[in-house]
N, C-alpha and C positions, 0 to 999 in steps of 0.2 A: 504493500500500500504506500509506504513512504517513498519507495523507489519511483512509483508512478507519479506521485505528487512532485518529487524532485525533477523528474524528466519533463513533466508538464510545465513546471516553473521555468526550467532552463529553456524550453521551447519558446515560451512567451518572451523571455529576456532576449533570445536570439532574434525573434521576430521584431521586437521593439528596436533593437540595435540596427537591424536592416532598414526599418522604416525611418530611423533617425538619420540615415545617410541622406545626403543632399537630394531632395526630391526634384524631379524634372518639372519644369514649368513650360507653358505653351504660349504661343502668340495668339492674338485675337482671332486671326484667320483660321486657327486650328481647333477652335472650340465651337460648339453649337451656339446659335444666335441667342438662345435663352440666357446663357451665362455671360454674355458680353456686356461690359460696362462702357458708357459713353467716354470716348477719348482715352480709354485705358487699353494700351496696345500689347502689353506683355504681362507675364507673371501669373498666368492662369493655371490652376491645378487640374489634375487628371480626374475624369469621372469614373464611377463604378469601381472604386477601390474599397478595401475593407474599412470598417469604421475606425479602426486604430490609425489608419493612414491619415484621416482628417483630424483626429484628436492630436496626433503627434505633429501635424503640420503647423500647429501653434508655435512650434520651435523652429520652423523653416521660414525662409524669406520668399514671400509671394505677394500678390496684390491684395490679399485679405489679412496679412499678418497684423498690421497696425489696427485694422478694423476690429480684429479679435482682441488685441491687447488693450486698446483704449477703454473698452467696456469691461474687460476682465479686471483691469486695475480699478476701474470705477466701482465694480461690484465689491471689491475688497474695501475700498475707501468708504463706501456706503455703510457697510457693516460697522466699521470703526466709528464713523460719524453718528450712526444711529445709537450706538452704545453710549457715546459721550453726551449726545443730545438728550437721551432718555433720562440719564442720571443727573443731568444739569437741571432737570425740572422736578427734583425731589419735593420741592415746596409747592409745586403746582401739579400734584399727581393726577388730578382729574383731567389734565390735558396731556398726560403721557400717552394715552391711547391714540391721540391725534398724530403724534410724532411716530409712534410705533406702526400705525397703519400706513403712513406715508413711506416709512422705511421699508416695510414689507413690499409695497408696490414697486419701490425703486430697485429692490433686490431682484424682483421678478423681471423687470424690464432690462436691467443690465445683464443678468444671466442668460435670458432667452436671446437677447441681441448677440451676445458672445457666441452662443450655440448656433444661431442662424448663420453668422459669417463663417463659423468653423465648418459647418456641415452642408451648406447650400449647394456645393458642387458635387456632392455624392451621386445624386440622381435627379431627374426631372421632378419626380414626386416629392423628394426631400426638399428640393429648392422651393417649390410652392408652399409646402406645409410649414417649414420653419419660418418663412417670411410671413405667412398668415398669422402664425403664433406671435411673431415679433410685432406685427401691426397691432395685434390684440392687446399687448401689454404696454404699448407706448401711447395709445390714443384712446379717445372715447369710443363707445360702440359705433357711433355714426362714422367717426373718422376711420375706424378699423374697416367698416364695411366699404367705405369709399376707396380705400387703398387696396383692399382685396379685389374689389370689382375691377379697378383699373389694372391691377396686376394680371388678372385673367383675361381682360378684354383686349389689351394692346400688346403688340410684339415689338421688340427692339429692332431698329432704333425707334424709341417712343415718340409719338407725335406730341404737339403742344397741348392737345386736349388732355393727355395723360398727366401733364404737369398741373393742369387746372384741377384735376381730381385730387392730386397731392396737396395743392394749396388749400382746397376746400377741406380736406381731412385735417390738416394742421391748423387751418383757420378756425374751425369749430373748436378744436382743442384749446387754442389760445383764448377764444371768447369765453369758454367754460371756466378756464382756470383764472383768468385775469379780470373778468367782469367785476368781481367784488373789489379787486385792487384799485380799479379805476374810480370806484366810489370813494375810496380812501383819499385819492388825490383831489376829488371834487370837494369833499368835506374839509380837507386841509386848506384848500384855496379859499373857502368861505370863512374859515376860522382865522381871525386876525392874529391869534396867538400861536398858530401852527406855521412852521416853515417847511417848504417842500424838501429841504435837506433832511428832514426827519424821516422821509420815506426813501432815502437813498438805497436802503437794503432791498426794497421792492424794485427800484429803478434798475439796479444791477441785474436782478433776475430777469426782468422783462427784456432788457437789452440783450442779454445772453441768449434767451430763447428766440428772439427775433433774428439774431445773428446766425443761430444754428439753422433756422428755417431758410435763411438766405443761402447758406452753403448747401443745404439739402436739395433745394430747387434749382440752383444756378449752375452747378457743375463747374464752378470757378475754383481753382485756376486751370484745371486740366483742359477745359474747353478751349482755351487760347493756346495751350502748348501740349497737344496730344502726345502721349508717350513719355512726357517729362516727369510726371508725378505718379507713375504706376505703382511705385513702392512706398514713397514718402511724400506727403503733402497734398493728396487728392482731397476733393471737397467732402467726401463722405467721412474721411478721417477727421477733418476739421469740424464737421457736424457732430461727430461722436464726442470730440474734445469739448466743444462749447456746451453741448447739452449736459455732459457729465459735470462740468464746472457749475452750470446753473443748478443742477440737482443738489450738489453739495452746498451751494450757497443758500438753497431753500431751507435747509436744516437750520442755519444761523438765522434766517429771516423768521422762521417759525418761532424760535426761542425768543428773539427780540420782541415779536408781537405778543407772545404769551406773557412774558415778564412785564412788558411795558403797557399793554393795553387791555388785558383781560379783566382788570379791576372794574371796567365799565360794563362787563357782561354779567349782570347779576342773575338774570333768569334764563340765560342761554348757555348752559354748561353742556359740553359734548358727552354723549353716552357711548361707552366702549362697545356695547352690544350692537348699536346702530352702525358704528364704523366697521366692525368686523363682518357684520351681516352684509353690508354694502360691498365689501371686498369679495366675499364668497359669492354673492349674487352676480357680480360682474364677471367673475372667473367662470361661473357656470354658463352665463349668457355667451361669453366670448368662445368658450369651448364648443358649445352647441353650434354657434355660427360657423366656426372653422370646420366642424364635422359636416354640417349641411352643405358646405362648399366642396366637399370631397368629390362628389360625382362630376361637378363642373371642372375640377382639376384634372380628372382622368380624360374628359373630353378635350380639354386644352392640350394635354400631353399628346394625345393622338393627333390633334391638328398640328402641333409642333413637329411631330414625326413626319407627317406628310409634307410639311413645308420644307424640312431639312432634306428629304429625298428629292424634291423638285429642285432645290437649290443646288444639289450636287450634279 
């Protein structure tokens, strides 16, 4: 028994060492249209390899390496930030579930985004599935639906209408998240004793989110210099970086608001059960949505297969 375990372990170690050898990457012309990124000409990974190949590609250099690491590092930083923020509110324990709920959501979006970029090249079905899950955890349900619909409807190179769907999905998210913040600016403007500088913590978050949306939709800088930012500096990496910084900044913003403004909320205390029920309800709704899209994914994969055959 021990010999079998030892042989199996040695086999896994041997396979891992083999996969950690420099993995071959491909030019854009050598991969199916589905996996091509605008103005990214090199650094594509191979399809239909074992799962370990894609997990270990985290330590290889290709055009998804920094997309993986930006949110993998963000995931670790979110855990650290959540721990410190939660215990910084010991004197405001009724508000700790607010920070905990936000932190749980942030861990979901950073971890699933990491997995999406790690695994999306494995197969057509994996590509659609992991990105649908990625959309589900970074957007509202309506935003998720818009992005999934656009992903299934349009083929690369994407038309401008696909960008409008993305703007719509992110736009609704921004409206949902920052509509209440706008009221804070209005109230501050009307209050002679309030200075807009007192809302700088919100201004930083809003600015970072808008900047991340710009990078996500514009494909700048690689749009102007195709092939020059395949590994480092592409717009999606900048999107990941700015949205991660905005996420970490929101923890500090939450603490500042809770400590400095909750004394005005006498009759509006958050209820932990409502917060956790909302998270679970959204997770169920998003999962159902992704599952309901599965038949459409298979139809799209078949259409992609026919398209690739004709293209050859």
